[in-house]
VMD Tcl script that draws the C-alpha trace (Angstrom):
set ca {
  {32.26 -4.45 29.11}
  {30.61 -1.31 28.78}
  {29.47 0.78 31.80}
  {25.69 1.18 31.36}
  {24.88 2.68 34.65}
  {22.91 6.05 34.66}
  {24.12 6.90 38.33}
  {27.18 7.28 39.99}
  {27.99 4.51 42.65}
  {28.91 5.55 45.93}
  {31.55 3.50 47.69}
  {30.58 2.32 51.36}
  {31.31 -0.71 53.54}
  {28.03 -0.79 55.42}
  {26.10 -3.70 57.07}
  {22.51 -4.53 55.29}
  {20.02 -7.00 56.38}
  {18.00 -9.09 53.74}
  {14.68 -9.71 54.50}
  {13.54 -11.59 51.59}
  {14.25 -14.48 50.15}
  {15.81 -15.35 53.29}
  {16.88 -13.16 56.22}
  {20.66 -12.80 56.64}
  {23.25 -9.98 56.36}
  {25.73 -8.85 53.82}
  {27.85 -6.05 53.12}
  {27.07 -2.92 50.94}
  {30.04 -2.14 49.10}
  {28.47 0.83 46.78}
  {24.95 2.31 46.14}
  {23.36 4.68 43.89}
  {19.73 5.90 43.29}
  {18.96 2.74 40.90}
  {20.38 0.12 43.14}
  {23.40 -1.52 45.24}
  {26.23 -3.97 45.15}
  {26.64 -6.23 48.03}
  {28.89 -9.05 49.27}
  {26.54 -11.84 50.77}
  {27.04 -15.09 52.50}
  {24.81 -17.23 50.21}
  {24.37 -17.60 46.37}
  {21.18 -15.96 44.70}
  {20.00 -16.57 41.29}
  {19.77 -13.68 38.82}
  {16.28 -11.99 38.63}
  {15.46 -13.20 42.21}
  {13.38 -10.59 44.17}
  {14.89 -9.37 47.21}
  {13.82 -6.85 49.86}
  {16.75 -5.23 52.01}
  {16.95 -2.80 55.03}
  {19.67 -0.50 54.26}
  {21.26 2.07 56.81}
  {20.53 0.38 60.12}
  {16.76 -0.22 58.70}
  {16.10 3.44 57.88}
  {15.44 2.30 54.38}
  {13.35 -0.72 52.96}
  {14.18 -1.27 49.50}
  {12.76 -4.10 46.86}
  {14.24 -4.86 43.82}
  {15.79 -7.66 41.53}
  {19.24 -9.26 41.57}
  {20.91 -8.44 38.29}
  {24.24 -10.07 38.55}
  {26.10 -12.62 40.68}
  {29.78 -13.16 40.80}
  {31.93 -15.50 43.02}
  {35.55 -14.50 43.50}
  {37.83 -16.23 45.80}
  {34.52 -17.72 48.06}
  {33.10 -14.13 48.18}
  {29.34 -14.00 46.57}
  {28.75 -10.53 45.34}
  {25.34 -9.41 43.77}
  {24.16 -6.27 42.16}
  {20.72 -5.44 43.01}
  {18.42 -3.18 40.91}
  {15.76 -1.26 42.93}
  {12.35 -1.41 41.87}
  {11.22 1.84 40.07}
  {9.29 2.99 43.29}
  {12.34 2.51 45.41}
  {14.69 4.18 43.00}
  {14.62 7.84 44.58}
  {14.91 6.65 48.52}
  {18.71 6.84 48.21}
  {18.39 10.68 47.82}
  {16.74 10.75 51.26}
  {19.38 8.41 52.91}
  {22.15 11.09 51.37}
  {20.42 13.63 53.78}
  {20.62 11.33 56.60}
  {24.24 9.69 55.77}
  {26.21 11.07 58.69}
  {29.09 9.14 59.24}
  {28.36 6.69 56.35}
  {30.85 7.42 53.55}
}
mol new
graphics top color blue
foreach p $ca { graphics top sphere $p radius 0.5 }
foreach p [lrange $ca 0 end-1] q [lrange $ca 1 end] { graphics top cylinder $p $q radius 0.2 }
display resetview
């Protein structure tokens, strides 16, 4: 499968909090200006709208689930931010501190 991402993904291992469609925590595994990849404890349907708190609540982003995979019981999702939230990650890079 060809990589069609426009932005470079930055690997991380950071807890995030989903606020919609349900409240739960997950682990963000990578991010870029356009979205993020995460491991989560539940399955979410592709195209579901989501709202997540990232970087200890410093960033609230909305988007849609673009892919879901299940590997050895681990649910991974790819979330594409809505157009209005695409630039917010640039702000986070300034606050990043110890987040690598």
